[in-house]
N, C-alpha and C positions, 0 to 999 in steps of 0.2 A: 596688347593682348599678352597675358602672362605665358611664359614658357612652361611646357609640361614638366612636372617634377619627376625626376628619376631617382629611385632609391639608390644610394651609394653602394658600391660593391664592398662587402665586408673585407677587411684586410687582416691577414695574420702575419706578424713579424716574427722571424726566428733570429734570436740574438745569442751568440755563443756565450756560454757560461764559463767563468774562470779563464777567459781568453788571455793569451800572453799579451803583455803590454806592447803597444805599437807606437813607434816614434813618428812625429809629424814630418813628412818629407820636406826638404828645403824648397823654398818658393821658386828658386831658379831651376829646379830639376823638372822638366816637362813630363807630361804623360805621353808615352810612346805607344803607338798601336801597330802591331804586326799581325799578319794573317797569311793564310795559304791553304793548300789542300793536302791531305794525306790520309791514309788508312780508309779510303773510300768516302771521306767526308771533309768538312772544313776544320781549320784550326784558327784560333785567334788568341792573341796575348795583349793585354794592356798592362803597362809597367811604368814604374818610376825608379830611375837608377841615378842617384847623385854621383856615383863614381862607377866606372866600369867601362866595358867595351862600347863602341858606337852601335847604334841601332842595327846597322847592316851586319856587323859581326855577331850581335845577339841573334839576329834572324838566321844567320848561317849555322850557328850552334843549335838552334831549335830544329831546323830542317835536318841536320845531321842526326840528331837524336831520334826524330820521327822516322827517318829513313832506316835507321838501325833497327827500330822496333818492327817495321815492316819486313825487313830482311830476315828477321828471326821468327816472328809470330804470325805473319799473314797466311791465311788459308786461301788467298787469291793469287799470291805471287808464287808460281810453281817452283821457284828457286829458293824459297825460304826454308829455314831449318824445320819449321813445322810441317810444310808440305813434303820435305824430304823424309821426315819421320813417318808421315801418313803413307807414303809410297814404299816404305821399306818392308822387307819380309820380317818374319819373326826373328827377334834377336835384339841386341843392344845397339842403339843408334847414338853416335856422338852428336851433341848439340851445344849451342851457346849456353853458358851458365845462367844467363838471364831467363831463358826458357825453362830451365829446371826450377828456378826460384818462383816464377809465376805459376807454373804447373803444380808445384808443391802447395802453394797457397790455395789453388783451386781444388786440389784433392782433399785438403783438410776441410774445406767447406762442403765438399761432396759427402764426406763421412759424417760431418756434423749435422747435415740436413737430411740424412737418410736417403741420399741419392737424388734429392730434388734439384740439386745443382750438379751438372755433369759436364766436364770439359770434353769427354769422349762422345760427343753428340754430332760429330761432323757428318756421319752417314745419314742420320735423320734430317739434319738441316738441308742436305742436298736433295733428299727424297721429297721434301715439302717445297722445294723450289726457292729456298732462301740462301743457297750457297752458290759457289762459282759456276756450276752447270746452268744456272739460270732458272727462271720461273717455270712452273708446271701448270697444265690446264686444269688439273683436278687433284684432289688428295690421293696419296699413294694407296694402293690396295692393302687390305688387312694383312695378307700373307707377307708382303714386303716389310711392313712395319714389324710384324712378329719376327721375321728373320733378322732384322736389325737389332731388335731387343734381345734376341737370343745370342748375339755375338759377344765379343769381348767388350767389357765396360770399364769404367773408371777404376774399379778395384783391381783390375788386372794390370794396371800400369805400375811400374817401379821407377823411382827416381834416384839416381846416384850423381855424384859430382861430375858434371859435364857429359852425362849420358842418360838416355831414357830406354826403358824396356818396351819393345813393341811386341805385344802378344800375337800379332798377326791380324791384319785387316781392320785394325782399330784406327779411327780417323778423329783426330783432335780438332776442336773448333774453340778458339780462345777469344772470339769476338765479344764475349760478355765480360771480359776482364782486361784485355790488352789495351783498350783505349784508356781506361782508368790508370793502368800502369804507365802508359805514355805521359799522361798528365802529371803523375808524380815525378817522372824523370825530368820533364821540362821544368817543373817547379824547383826541384833540387838544383838544376843547372842555373836557374835565375838567381837563386840565393847565393850559390857559389860565385857568381859573377858580380855580386854587390848590389843586386836589385833589392830595394827595401820594401816595395809594395807591388803586388801584381795580381792579375786575374787571368788564369789559364783556362781555355775552353777548347775541347776537342770533341766535336759532334754532340755537344750538350752535356758532356761530363766535365765538371768544373772544379777548380781549386783556387782559393783566394788567400791572400796574405796582406796584412798591413792596412793602412788607411791612406786616403787621398789628401790633397792639400787643404780641403775644407774640413778635415778631421772626420769625414764620413767613411764607412767601410765600402767595400765593393758589394753593392746590392745586386741580387739576382732574383728575378721573378720566375716562378715555376710556370710552365706552359699550361694554359687552361685545358681542362678535360671536358669533352662533350658527352652528353647523354645520348640515348638512342634516338632522341628527337632532334639531334644535331645542334642543340644549344649548349653553351658552356655552363658548367655548374661548379659548386664548391666555392671555397673562399680563395681570394687572391692571396698567394703565399709568397712573401718576400724574405729572402735569406741574406743575412750579413755574413759573407764568406771571409772570415779572418781565422786562419788556422783550421779551416774546415773544407771538406770536399763534398760535392753533391752529385748524385747520379740518379737517373730515372729510367725505369723500364716500363714501356707502354706500347699500345697498339695504334697510336695515332698516325704513324708514318709508314710502318712496314706491316702488311697483312695481305692475305688473300681471301677471296670470297668463296665460301663453300657452296655445294649444290643447293642448300636450303636458303641461300642468300645471306647467311650470317657471316660475320667477320671472323676469320681465323688468324689469330695472332702469329707473329714470327717467333714468339716465345714458346718453345716446345717443352712439354713435360716429359723428361727422359724416362719416367716410370711407366707411362702409358704409350708414348710415341706420338701423342696428339698435341696440337696447340692447346694452350691454356684457355679455359672458357672466357668468353668476351664480357662477362659481367665485371671482371676486374680490369679497369681501364688503365691504371698506372700505379706504380709503386716508386716512391722517391726515398732515397736513403742518404743520410748525412753521416760522414765518418771522417776521421782524421786523414786516412789514406784514401785517395780516389780509387785505387785498385780494388779495395775492399768494398767501397760504396757501390762500385760498378757491379761486382760479383754478387753482393748481397741483394741488390735490387732485382736481379734475375732470380736468385734463389727464392726470395719472398713472393715474386710473381707466380712461380710454380707452386709454392706452398699454398697460395691462394688466400682469399679474404676470410676463410674460416680458420685455417691453421696458422697462416702467416703472422697475424698480429700477436698471437700468444707466444709463438716461437721467438719472434723478435723481442717482445717485452721481457721474456725470461732471460735474454742475453744482453739486455740494456741497449738494444739497437735503436737508433733514432730513425723512425720510418713513418711515412704517410701513405696510406692506402686509399685509393679513390675507386669506389665501386659503383657500377651502374645498377640502379634499382628503379624499375619502372621506366619512366621517361627521364628521370633525373639522375643525380649522383649523390652518394653518401660517402663521407670521409671518415676514416679510422686513423687515429694518430696514437702512436705508442707513448707510454709514459715518459720515456727518455726524451722524446722530441717535444711533448707537451710541456715539459719543464722549461724549455727554451722559448716557448711561444707567448706572444702578447697579441690578443685579438681585440679588434675594435671596428 
């Protein structure tokens, strides 16, 4: 009896254009895999190092980097520089220079996106149950949202070398950029240690470099997105991460259910104080720097499927929007990303 025929899933390959030349690793240099937990999620690194420290030493270096990022930028660790800033009264607060650098990049994106991206969103995040205080049973009342929106915002922050201006009662949340920054830090560390090929993954934010022994790159498949009928849709997208980073903002893992039964995303629109509509399931961004891929994915999620693609296209951003339409999904790919795509 013949087996039923299943239509093959269409495949989209993303291949970096003008990628730097990558040398074939020596055959005697094995692929080393390291992993652990940090920043409230997992981390994993696959690497090939012909010369350099032993795997245990590399792992210690990675853990030290991640511990440092947590100590400076975590809004869950009450002793972090970020939490100390959040708890400070009005005035200048001395902080680690890395916090100033990351916040400066975040504020630049805030200005460029018209406030669609906002690192000063910690109060709203807590009110919606996505922050350290924990989940809430229902959406916050309108008057609380209004009060939070009327308080100090991103434009009220000032950054100087080694210190930040706290306008009073402003709460930072860098969860949409800190993981990407940590990926970049780990990647630089690996390069400095003589690693010639690697794939760094922190909670789904990734950066890759080099090729493997069979001359293939580090391939990464995007997580399938489901429509409102619960079935996956769209093309299978496979990315060759050589000199590129990828980050995705979506509602597949973190959300709450509203009184009407609809999914309320953990991605909040700082302009309205409400979660972004659930018709936009995911936004994926490719960028040279994982920090910027991470932040841009959030900014584009807030800008939404109507304004986001045009905003990204005008700036040459490589992005893929997956939108729920009816029971299925529709994909919107920016010209910069389409230029790298091969579909079949």
